[in-house]
C-alpha atoms as a printed R data frame, in Angstrom:
    type eleno elety resid chain resno       x       y      z
1   ATOM     1    CA   UNK     A     1   0.000   0.000  0.000
2   ATOM     2    CA   UNK     A     2   1.197   3.484 -0.823
3   ATOM     3    CA   UNK     A     3   1.736   5.606  2.316
4   ATOM     4    CA   UNK     A     4  -0.835   8.358  2.693
5   ATOM     5    CA   UNK     A     5   0.247  11.964  3.199
6   ATOM     6    CA   UNK     A     6  -0.275  13.620  6.542
7   ATOM     7    CA   UNK     A     7  -0.331  10.348  8.473
8   ATOM     8    CA   UNK     A     8  -0.528  12.178 11.815
9   ATOM     9    CA   UNK     A     9  -3.736  13.892 10.752
10  ATOM    10    CA   UNK     A    10  -5.120  10.546  9.579
11  ATOM    11    CA   UNK     A    11  -4.431   9.010 12.981
12  ATOM    12    CA   UNK     A    12  -5.983  11.968 14.798
13  ATOM    13    CA   UNK     A    13  -9.045  11.482 12.616
14  ATOM    14    CA   UNK     A    14  -9.220   7.776 13.466
15  ATOM    15    CA   UNK     A    15  -8.835   8.464 17.189
16  ATOM    16    CA   UNK     A    16 -11.464  11.216 17.198
17  ATOM    17    CA   UNK     A    17 -14.648  10.562 19.204
18  ATOM    18    CA   UNK     A    18 -16.459  12.120 16.234
19  ATOM    19    CA   UNK     A    19 -15.588   9.125 14.045
20  ATOM    20    CA   UNK     A    20 -19.017   7.633 13.205
21  ATOM    21    CA   UNK     A    21 -18.484   4.116 14.551
22  ATOM    22    CA   UNK     A    22 -20.740   4.280 17.616
23  ATOM    23    CA   UNK     A    23 -18.049   3.821 20.256
24  ATOM    24    CA   UNK     A    24 -19.837   6.265 22.559
25  ATOM    25    CA   UNK     A    25 -22.675   3.769 23.048
26  ATOM    26    CA   UNK     A    26 -20.470   1.111 24.707
27  ATOM    27    CA   UNK     A    27 -18.799   0.925 28.134
28  ATOM    28    CA   UNK     A    28 -17.185  -2.547 27.814
29  ATOM    29    CA   UNK     A    29 -18.463  -3.742 31.168
30  ATOM    30    CA   UNK     A    30 -17.711  -0.521 33.022
31  ATOM    31    CA   UNK     A    31 -21.373   0.338 33.535
32  ATOM    32    CA   UNK     A    32 -21.940  -3.076 35.115
33  ATOM    33    CA   UNK     A    33 -18.853  -2.631 37.314
34  ATOM    34    CA   UNK     A    34 -20.323   0.659 38.552
35  ATOM    35    CA   UNK     A    35 -23.739  -0.944 39.108
36  ATOM    36    CA   UNK     A    36 -22.216  -3.735 41.222
37  ATOM    37    CA   UNK     A    37 -20.039  -1.409 43.289
38  ATOM    38    CA   UNK     A    38 -16.657  -2.409 41.911
39  ATOM    39    CA   UNK     A    39 -16.062   1.081 40.534
40  ATOM    40    CA   UNK     A    40 -17.155   3.802 42.958
41  ATOM    41    CA   UNK     A    41 -14.817   6.779 42.639
42  ATOM    42    CA   UNK     A    42 -11.765   8.164 40.862
43  ATOM    43    CA   UNK     A    43  -9.334   5.712 42.459
44  ATOM    44    CA   UNK     A    44 -11.353   2.586 41.690
45  ATOM    45    CA   UNK     A    45 -12.095   3.845 38.169
46  ATOM    46    CA   UNK     A    46  -8.391   4.384 37.485
47  ATOM    47    CA   UNK     A    47  -7.573   0.913 38.797
48  ATOM    48    CA   UNK     A    48 -10.327  -0.652 36.676
49  ATOM    49    CA   UNK     A    49  -9.403   0.948 33.354
50  ATOM    50    CA   UNK     A    50  -5.647   0.486 33.884
51  ATOM    51    CA   UNK     A    51  -6.248  -3.206 34.553
52  ATOM    52    CA   UNK     A    52  -8.418  -3.407 31.457
53  ATOM    53    CA   UNK     A    53  -5.704  -1.712 29.387
54  ATOM    54    CA   UNK     A    54  -2.970  -4.097 30.503
55  ATOM    55    CA   UNK     A    55  -4.959  -7.332 30.958
56  ATOM    56    CA   UNK     A    56  -7.348  -7.159 28.006
57  ATOM    57    CA   UNK     A    57  -6.348  -4.605 25.401
58  ATOM    58    CA   UNK     A    58  -2.560  -5.113 25.495
59  ATOM    59    CA   UNK     A    59  -2.878  -8.899 25.421
60  ATOM    60    CA   UNK     A    60  -5.632  -9.309 22.830
61  ATOM    61    CA   UNK     A    61  -7.043  -6.551 20.651
62  ATOM    62    CA   UNK     A    62  -3.929  -4.398 20.419
63  ATOM    63    CA   UNK     A    63  -1.665  -7.268 19.264
64  ATOM    64    CA   UNK     A    64  -4.348  -8.406 16.790
65  ATOM    65    CA   UNK     A    65  -4.584  -4.841 15.492
66  ATOM    66    CA   UNK     A    66  -0.813  -4.575 15.058
67  ATOM    67    CA   UNK     A    67  -0.667  -7.865 13.176
68  ATOM    68    CA   UNK     A    68  -3.591  -6.836 10.990
69  ATOM    69    CA   UNK     A    69  -1.921  -3.571  9.944
70  ATOM    70    CA   UNK     A    70   1.035  -5.585  8.698
71  ATOM    71    CA   UNK     A    71  -1.236  -8.087  6.934
72  ATOM    72    CA   UNK     A    72  -3.216  -5.335  5.204
73  ATOM    73    CA   UNK     A    73   0.003  -3.627  4.118
74  ATOM    74    CA   UNK     A    74   1.116  -6.692  2.170
75  ATOM    75    CA   UNK     A    75  -2.361  -7.761  1.049
76  ATOM    76    CA   UNK     A    76  -2.351 -11.057  2.984
77  ATOM    77    CA   UNK     A    77  -6.065 -11.901  2.903
78  ATOM    78    CA   UNK     A    78  -5.650 -15.273  4.626
79  ATOM    79    CA   UNK     A    79  -3.828 -13.634  7.527
80  ATOM    80    CA   UNK     A    80  -6.501 -10.937  7.811
81  ATOM    81    CA   UNK     A    81  -9.235 -13.590  7.943
82  ATOM    82    CA   UNK     A    82  -7.393 -15.599 10.586
83  ATOM    83    CA   UNK     A    83  -6.903 -12.552 12.793
84  ATOM    84    CA   UNK     A    84 -10.536 -11.525 12.405
85  ATOM    85    CA   UNK     A    85 -11.693 -15.049 13.269
86  ATOM    86    CA   UNK     A    86  -9.539 -14.951 16.401
87  ATOM    87    CA   UNK     A    87 -11.135 -11.689 17.550
88  ATOM    88    CA   UNK     A    88 -14.636 -13.090 16.966
89  ATOM    89    CA   UNK     A    89 -13.834 -16.309 18.810
90  ATOM    90    CA   UNK     A    90 -12.494 -14.484 21.861
91  ATOM    91    CA   UNK     A    91 -15.553 -12.316 22.533
92  ATOM    92    CA   UNK     A    92 -16.854 -13.875 25.742
93  ATOM    93    CA   UNK     A    93 -20.399 -12.500 25.679
94  ATOM    94    CA   UNK     A    94 -23.014 -11.665 23.076
95  ATOM    95    CA   UNK     A    95 -22.817  -7.938 23.730
96  ATOM    96    CA   UNK     A    96 -19.009  -7.794 23.464
97  ATOM    97    CA   UNK     A    97 -19.216  -9.621 20.132
98  ATOM    98    CA   UNK     A    98 -22.001  -7.296 18.980
99  ATOM    99    CA   UNK     A    99 -19.885  -4.274 19.873
100 ATOM   100    CA   UNK     A   100 -16.854  -5.437 17.939
101 ATOM   101    CA   UNK     A   101 -18.855  -6.374 14.841
102 ATOM   102    CA   UNK     A   102 -21.061  -3.282 14.859
103 ATOM   103    CA   UNK     A   103 -18.115  -0.921 15.216
104 ATOM   104    CA   UNK     A   104 -16.158  -2.912 12.629
105 ATOM   105    CA   UNK     A   105 -18.975  -2.685 10.113
106 ATOM   106    CA   UNK     A   106 -19.437   1.027 10.771
107 ATOM   107    CA   UNK     A   107 -15.732   1.686 10.240
108 ATOM   108    CA   UNK     A   108 -15.746  -0.459  7.082
109 ATOM   109    CA   UNK     A   109 -18.673   1.573  5.750
110 ATOM   110    CA   UNK     A   110 -16.836   4.815  6.566
111 ATOM   111    CA   UNK     A   111 -13.791   3.539  4.673
112 ATOM   112    CA   UNK     A   112 -15.934   2.513  1.703
113 ATOM   113    CA   UNK     A   113 -17.444   5.975  1.449
114 ATOM   114    CA   UNK     A   114 -14.029   7.592  1.807
115 ATOM   115    CA   UNK     A   115 -12.299   5.458 -0.844
116 ATOM   116    CA   UNK     A   116 -15.163   4.762 -3.246
117 ATOM   117    CA   UNK     A   117 -13.148   5.846 -6.297
118 ATOM   118    CA   UNK     A   118 -10.014   3.830 -5.519
119 ATOM   119    CA   UNK     A   119 -10.319   0.373 -7.110
120 ATOM   120    CA   UNK     A   120  -7.507  -1.244 -5.095
121 ATOM   121    CA   UNK     A   121  -8.734   0.062 -1.775
122 ATOM   122    CA   UNK     A   122 -12.321  -0.811 -2.657
123 ATOM   123    CA   UNK     A   123 -11.217  -4.431 -3.098
124 ATOM   124    CA   UNK     A   124  -9.605  -4.449  0.348
125 ATOM   125    CA   UNK     A   125 -12.711  -2.877  1.872
126 ATOM   126    CA   UNK     A   126 -14.934  -5.455  0.140
127 ATOM   127    CA   UNK     A   127 -12.842  -8.181  1.765
128 ATOM   128    CA   UNK     A   128 -13.249  -6.438  5.120
129 ATOM   129    CA   UNK     A   129 -17.033  -6.285  4.702
130 ATOM   130    CA   UNK     A   130 -17.180 -10.000  3.890
131 ATOM   131    CA   UNK     A   131 -15.516 -11.238  7.089
132 ATOM   132    CA   UNK     A   132 -17.763  -9.903  8.978
133 ATOM   133    CA   UNK     A   133 -15.343  -7.229 10.197
134 ATOM   134    CA   UNK     A   134 -14.336  -6.785 13.804
135 ATOM   135    CA   UNK     A   135 -13.272  -3.374 15.027
136 ATOM   136    CA   UNK     A   136  -9.535  -4.072 15.601
137 ATOM   137    CA   UNK     A   137  -9.178  -5.541 12.104
138 ATOM   138    CA   UNK     A   138 -11.128  -2.704 10.493
139 ATOM   139    CA   UNK     A   139  -9.004  -0.196 12.398
140 ATOM   140    CA   UNK     A   140  -5.953  -2.052 11.110
141 ATOM   141    CA   UNK     A   141  -6.998  -1.391  7.510
142 ATOM   142    CA   UNK     A   142  -7.671   2.277  8.279
143 ATOM   143    CA   UNK     A   143  -4.276   2.469  9.982
144 ATOM   144    CA   UNK     A   144  -2.575   0.883  6.994
145 ATOM   145    CA   UNK     A   145  -4.164   3.501  4.740
146 ATOM   146    CA   UNK     A   146  -2.864   6.240  7.058
147 ATOM   147    CA   UNK     A   147   0.686   5.281  6.127
148 ATOM   148    CA   UNK     A   148   1.812   5.568  9.745
149 ATOM   149    CA   UNK     A   149   4.133   3.287 11.679
150 ATOM   150    CA   UNK     A   150   2.397   0.288 13.243
151 ATOM   151    CA   UNK     A   151   3.252   1.496 16.744
152 ATOM   152    CA   UNK     A   152   1.611   4.856 16.063
153 ATOM   153    CA   UNK     A   153  -1.534   3.150 14.792
154 ATOM   154    CA   UNK     A   154  -1.760   1.101 17.986
155 ATOM   155    CA   UNK     A   155  -1.147   4.192 20.128
156 ATOM   156    CA   UNK     A   156  -4.003   5.998 18.370
157 ATOM   157    CA   UNK     A   157  -6.311   3.024 18.856
158 ATOM   158    CA   UNK     A   158  -5.434   2.735 22.542
159 ATOM   159    CA   UNK     A   159  -5.949   6.424 23.232
160 ATOM   160    CA   UNK     A   160  -9.318   6.391 21.470
161 ATOM   161    CA   UNK     A   161 -10.311   3.427 23.658
162 ATOM   162    CA   UNK     A   162  -9.084   5.190 26.817
163 ATOM   163    CA   UNK     A   163 -10.942   8.392 26.019
164 ATOM   164    CA   UNK     A   164 -14.147   6.465 25.395
165 ATOM   165    CA   UNK     A   165 -13.839   4.631 28.703
166 ATOM   166    CA   UNK     A   166 -13.372   7.875 30.627
167 ATOM   167    CA   UNK     A   167 -16.327   9.456 28.859
168 ATOM   168    CA   UNK     A   168 -18.456   6.420 29.724
169 ATOM   169    CA   UNK     A   169 -17.480   6.847 33.380
170 ATOM   170    CA   UNK     A   170 -18.361  10.531 33.357
171 ATOM   171    CA   UNK     A   171 -21.833   9.658 32.088
172 ATOM   172    CA   UNK     A   172 -22.359   6.790 34.539
173 ATOM   173    CA   UNK     A   173 -21.138   8.016 37.918
174 ATOM   174    CA   UNK     A   174 -20.529  11.099 40.019
175 ATOM   175    CA   UNK     A   175 -17.179  12.096 38.605
176 ATOM   176    CA   UNK     A   176 -16.126  15.612 37.662
177 ATOM   177    CA   UNK     A   177 -14.329  16.584 34.482
178 ATOM   178    CA   UNK     A   178 -11.074  17.238 36.371
179 ATOM   179    CA   UNK     A   179 -11.135  13.757 37.902
180 ATOM   180    CA   UNK     A   180 -11.850  12.295 34.486
181 ATOM   181    CA   UNK     A   181  -8.860  14.114 33.028
182 ATOM   182    CA   UNK     A   182  -6.620  12.819 35.814
183 ATOM   183    CA   UNK     A   183  -7.687   9.265 35.014
184 ATOM   184    CA   UNK     A   184  -7.114   9.896 31.308
185 ATOM   185    CA   UNK     A   185  -3.651  11.258 32.095
186 ATOM   186    CA   UNK     A   186  -2.794   8.032 33.941
187 ATOM   187    CA   UNK     A   187  -4.030   5.995 30.997
188 ATOM   188    CA   UNK     A   188  -2.051   8.121 28.540
189 ATOM   189    CA   UNK     A   189   1.093   7.569 30.616
190 ATOM   190    CA   UNK     A   190   0.508   3.795 30.615
191 ATOM   191    CA   UNK     A   191  -0.421   3.395 26.944
192 ATOM   192    CA   UNK     A   192   3.148   3.423 25.499
193 ATOM   193    CA   UNK     A   193   4.210   0.538 27.758
194 ATOM   194    CA   UNK     A   194   1.013  -1.373 26.954
195 ATOM   195    CA   UNK     A   195   1.609  -0.752 23.262
196 ATOM   196    CA   UNK     A   196   5.180  -2.018 23.386
197 ATOM   197    CA   UNK     A   197   3.944  -5.131 25.194
198 ATOM   198    CA   UNK     A   198   1.290  -5.651 22.503
199 ATOM   199    CA   UNK     A   199   3.800  -5.249 19.672
200 ATOM   200    CA   UNK     A   200   6.052  -7.892 21.208
201 ATOM   201    CA   UNK     A   201   3.298 -10.545 21.297
202 ATOM   202    CA   UNK     A   202   3.522 -13.389 18.764
203 ATOM   203    CA   UNK     A   203   0.344 -15.182 17.757
204 ATOM   204    CA   UNK     A   204   0.791 -17.869 20.395
205 ATOM   205    CA   UNK     A   205   1.012 -15.285 23.189
206 ATOM   206    CA   UNK     A   206  -2.223 -13.446 22.388
207 ATOM   207    CA   UNK     A   207  -4.912 -14.235 24.930
208 ATOM   208    CA   UNK     A   208  -8.362 -13.181 26.026
209 ATOM   209    CA   UNK     A   209  -8.971 -14.414 29.561
210 ATOM   210    CA   UNK     A   210 -10.866 -11.919 31.703
211 ATOM   211    CA   UNK     A   211 -13.490 -13.900 33.639
212 ATOM   212    CA   UNK     A   212 -14.664 -11.002 35.815
213 ATOM   213    CA   UNK     A   213 -15.216  -8.818 32.763
214 ATOM   214    CA   UNK     A   214 -17.141 -11.641 31.091
215 ATOM   215    CA   UNK     A   215 -19.338 -12.101 34.173
216 ATOM   216    CA   UNK     A   216 -20.076  -8.388 34.406
217 ATOM   217    CA   UNK     A   217 -20.806  -8.193 30.699
218 ATOM   218    CA   UNK     A   218 -23.236 -11.112 30.961
219 ATOM   219    CA   UNK     A   219 -24.946  -9.426 33.907
220 ATOM   220    CA   UNK     A   220 -25.127  -6.184 31.968
221 ATOM   221    CA   UNK     A   221 -27.130  -7.891 29.203
222 ATOM   222    CA   UNK     A   222 -30.083  -8.104 31.620
223 ATOM   223    CA   UNK     A   223 -29.321  -5.074 33.802
224 ATOM   224    CA   UNK     A   224 -32.570  -3.246 34.557
225 ATOM   225    CA   UNK     A   225 -31.397   0.313 33.997
226 ATOM   226    CA   UNK     A   226 -28.487   1.135 31.707
227 ATOM   227    CA   UNK     A   227 -27.143   3.828 29.409
228 ATOM   228    CA   UNK     A   228 -24.779   1.709 27.322
229 ATOM   229    CA   UNK     A   229 -25.000  -1.318 25.026
230 ATOM   230    CA   UNK     A   230 -22.115  -3.081 26.768
């Protein structure tokens, strides 16, 4: 793939909360953790999202994303399919699977509209649509089109995730904007280390084992009152 100009701007665009993929409608179990008293204040929120960064994102979706960028760059369709299948197979609840697929499809549609007149890219996007796409793999294609280094693509993805988690907390609990920014600052400081860990993971080391998150997500599916879809 030919590197795109202004790769930094492309990554800022991908990390923007204005990107129309619906990320704002998901909390990834955080709303259930608040409901069940496991997240109550700034300190417990910071501990929760930092654990989620290191134990889930850095060991599963971020490595899969990094590998997918490389696969998209060389046009390895079999590798892309295998990575996408792995993401689908490791979603532990219906709502977590729904989130990944819905956001993946939305990002694929955004890419199709953006690159409608580019025959080569349209072929890649058609492959993405056929998978069905998961969000990390769709983000990998968008990152490959940005022409940025793989590490920078993963950093952008991780920060977008972190910002969404903090925004979900602000909507779900008594937490001021200043506290939210302090939590985001701690996440931002931790993201480079998490990214380097993700980039060092071979296929055999990727894992998705977060039983408490799975339990909370399953509970959230039938939670009486909720703002978010996950």
